[in-house]
N, C-alpha and C positions, 0 to 999 in steps of 0.2 A: 366526218370526224373532226372535232374541235381541236385546234392546236394551241398550246400554251407557250408563252415565252420561257426561255431556259431558266430564268431566275424563279419563276413560279413553280416550274417542275421541281427545281431543287428544294424549294420550301416544302412542297407537298411530300417529297421523298423523306425529308428530315422529320416532318410531322408524323408521317406514317410510322417511321422507325421509333419515334418517341412513344406512340400509342401501343406498339407491339413489343417494346422493350420489356423484358421480364423483370419483375421485382427482385431485389436482392434475396439470395437464398436465406431462409430462416435458419439461424444458428441455434441448435439445441444446447442449452447450458446445463452442466451438472455441478452441484455443490457438494463438496466433501467437508463434513464437520458441521453439524446442525446444532451447535451449542453456543451461539452468539446472536445477539439482537440484530446484527448485520444481515443475517440470513433472511428473515422475513422482510426486512426493510429493502434489501436489494432485489428480492423476488418481486415485491410489489412494483418497484420501479421498472424492471425489465418486462414484466408480464402485464403491465397496464395497456389495455387496448388502444389508448390514445398516446402511447409513447412515441416520441419523435426524435429526429436527429440520430445521434449515436446510441440512443437507448432502443431505437426501433429495430425490429427484425431479429431480436435475441429473446429467447424464451427459456426460462428455467423449467426444465421438464423432469429432472431426476435429482434425487438427493440421497446421500449416504450419511447416516447419523454420526457414526464414529464416536469420538470423545475419549476422555481419560478420567483419572481419579482427582484431577484438579477441581476444587469446589466450584469454580466458575464454569466448569464443563459439566460435571456430573449432576449439579443441582438445577441445570437449565435445559439440558439437551432434549428431554422429553417434551417440554413445553414448546420449544421452537420447532421440533420435528412435527408435532401435531399441527402447528400453525401452517407448515408447508403442506401437509396432507389436506387441510381445509382449503388451501388454494389450488388443489388439484395436481400437486406435484407428486410423482411416483417416488416412493421410498424403497430403496434396494438394500440388500444386506452385505454388500461388498464393493470395494472400489472397482474390481474387474467388471462386475455387472453394470456399474454406472458407466464405465468407459464404453461399453457396447452400445449405449443408448444416446450418447451426446457427441457434440462436435468441439465444444470448448469447456474448460473446467475452471471453477473457482475453489481454491482451498481456503476454507473459512475457519477451520478448527481454532478455537480460542487459545488452546494450549500449543504454543509454538514448538514445544519439545518434540512433537510428532510430525512436524511439517517435512522434515527430511525423509522420514519413512514414507509418508504419503506421496511426496513428490517423486521418490524413486519409482513407485508403482505407476504414477501418471505419466512420467516422462517417456516411458517405454512405448506409450501409445502415439507419441509425436504430436499430441494435441496441445494448443497454446494454453497457458495456465497463468491466472492471476493468483498470487498468494497474499492473503490479508496479513496485516501486522499482528505479531512480529513475524518477519519472514522465517525465523527459526528460533530455536531455544538457546543457541550460543552463536558467537561470531564464527567459530570454526564450522558449524553446521550451515550457516548462511553461505559461507564460501563454498562448501561442498555442494549445496543446492545449485548455485550458479555454474559450477564446473560440470555437474551432471547434466544440466540443461544443455550446455554447449556440446557435451559428449553425445547427447541424443538429438542434437540439432532442433531443440525446442525453444520457442520464444516464451519468456517468463519475466515477471516483474512483481514488485511489492511496494506498497506505500500506505501511509495513513491518509485518511480523507482530509486532514487538516491543511495540506499544502494546496488544495484546489479551491479553497474558499475564495469567493469573489473579492472580499475585502482585503485578504492577504495579497492576492494577485495584483490588486490595484496599487499596492505599495512598491511593486517592482517597476522600474523604468518610469517612475513618477517624477516629473520635473520639479514639483514642489518639495520633494525629498532630496533629489539629486543622487549622487553616488552614495550607496549604503556603506557607512563607516562603522556601524556597530548595531547589534540587535539584542534585545532582551525579550524572551518569550516566557509564557507561563501557562499553567493548566493543572487540572486535577492530577494527583499523583498517588497511586496505590500500588501495592506490590503483590507478587505471587511467589510463594516459596518454590524453589527449584529452577528459577530463571533469574538472570541478572535483573537487579532492581528496576531499571528504567525501561526494560523491554515491554512490560505489560501495558502500562497506561501513560507513562511519561513520554513515550515515543511520539504521541500526538504533538506535544509542544516542541520536541526536539526536531521532528520532521518540519515543522513550521520554521524553526531556527535555520535549518539547512536550506529550505526553499528560498529564504531571504538572503542568507549569507553566502550560499554556494559552498563548494568543497574547498579544502585547503587548510583544515584545522591541523595544528601540529601538536599541541599539548592540552591536556584537560586536568582540572582540579575540582574537587567536590567536597562540600560540607553538608552533612545530613543531620537533621534534627527532628524533634517530634512534631514541629509545626510546618517546617518547610525543608526542601531538599534543593540545594543550590549547586549548579554545575557551571563552570566557567571554562570556555575554550579560547585559546589564542591561535589566530590564523597566521599563516606564513607571511602575510603582508602587514602584520601588526594589528589588524582589527581584532576586536574582542566580542565574542558572542556569549550570552548567558541564558541559562534555562532555570526558572524557579518553579519547582514542583510544589503544589499546594497540598499539603498533607492534612492540614486542619484549618477550618475557617471557610469563608465564602469562596466557593470553587467555580471558576470560569476560565475560559481560554482567552488569550490575548497576545499582542506583540507591540513592542515599542521600538521604532526604527529611528536611528540617528543618522542623518544624512548630511551631505555637504551643503545642502540648501535649506533643510528644515528637519523638524522632528515630528513624527506622526505616530499616533496610537490607533490600533484597530485589530482586525483578525479575530474577532470574537466568535464568528460563525464557522462551524464545520459542516460541510455539505456532503451528505451521502449521494445526492443526485449528481453533483459535479464529479465525484469519484466514479460513479457508475457510468457516466458518459465517457470518461477516460477509459474505463474497462471495455466498454462497447467499441470504442474506436480502436483500441488495441486488438480486440478479437477480429475486427475487419481488416486492419492494415498490417498487423504483426509488428508494429513499431511501439515499443514500451515508452511511456512518457517520462519515466524516471530511469536513469541509467544504473546498470549494475554497480559501477564505480561509486556513485553517490550513495546507493543503499548500503554497500559494504562500509563506506566511511561513517555513515550514521551509526551503524552497529558497532564499529570500532570505537567511536566516540563514547557510546554507552558502556561498553565493556571497560574502556579506559577509566571511565568515571568510577566504576566499581573498584578497579585496581587502586585508584587514587584514595578512595575511602579506606582500603586496607592499609595504605601507607600513611594514614593520618592526614590526608588532604594534600599531599605533595603533588606537584604537577607530574603527569605521566605522559610520555611520548606515544602518540598513536602508532607511530612506525614500529615501536617495540611490541605493542599489543597485537598488531596485525601480523607481524612476522611469526610470533608464537602461534597464533590461530591458524595461519597457513600451514604450518607444520602439523598441527593437529588435524586439519582438514584432510590431509593425505590419507591418514588412517581411516577416517570416516568414509572416504570414497571407496575404499577397498572392502568395506564391510559387506 
């Protein structure tokens, strides 16, 4: 019998373990709300046979159409539902049936007003949940969702894809920019009746603003016109961040960052793939890439902007808006 040195035996043992190691368990993903273009786009990314990294090992297997009377929902849900059928995704007629067949959940309903209702059902299962923007239809409902998640010991998070664009990320910690002293972001701005103005589409630009500025905004003021919608926030350290919603005219995303060392413009690209990689990583690790505190402040910022408009553009304190919403959230938790 041939004898091998100890270091060779150790190498052979590790190599054998590598060959016999099981591949990560396939996570079956279910999508609730098939009324947004995100649904087929995300499914293509996860179900791509050549998916790699954090996209690999997750397959969208089941969908529930859902939907509401919001035009953006009722006018598109059948089209996107059929696209998922064509991709081999099973469509079921209720959230409980979907939960029986999946390991992880994406709430994609384009109408944020039903996210609390949907989350209430899903959280009981204990499965991790990504909630697409907007996280809810009101700030109070957003607070209630996160409180329900904690009550049910469920991991959840929400974000726009805008914060994960490579161009935006390159602006953070950039020596040529230095410390970020102020930011202006912009993007397409359209509204949906029944929800605060900025929740529906302006959230992309405001999410970018927060990705660069961080939390700590104290007051918000807003001016709304037929061509643009301008929101200005003053942070507790004196920095100023602004969002310009493009209502009419050439519509694109972007950011202008003012730093201690330089000024730079960029962040035009929003990446679904980058967002889905973050979703995949979350489903594997249980660690949300965006904190509850930051998401709540983003939605406080947007509701404060509505309140400022009602007050003729006066600065509104985020703390006051948040306190009122927390009181309202208590009632929603008990519904």
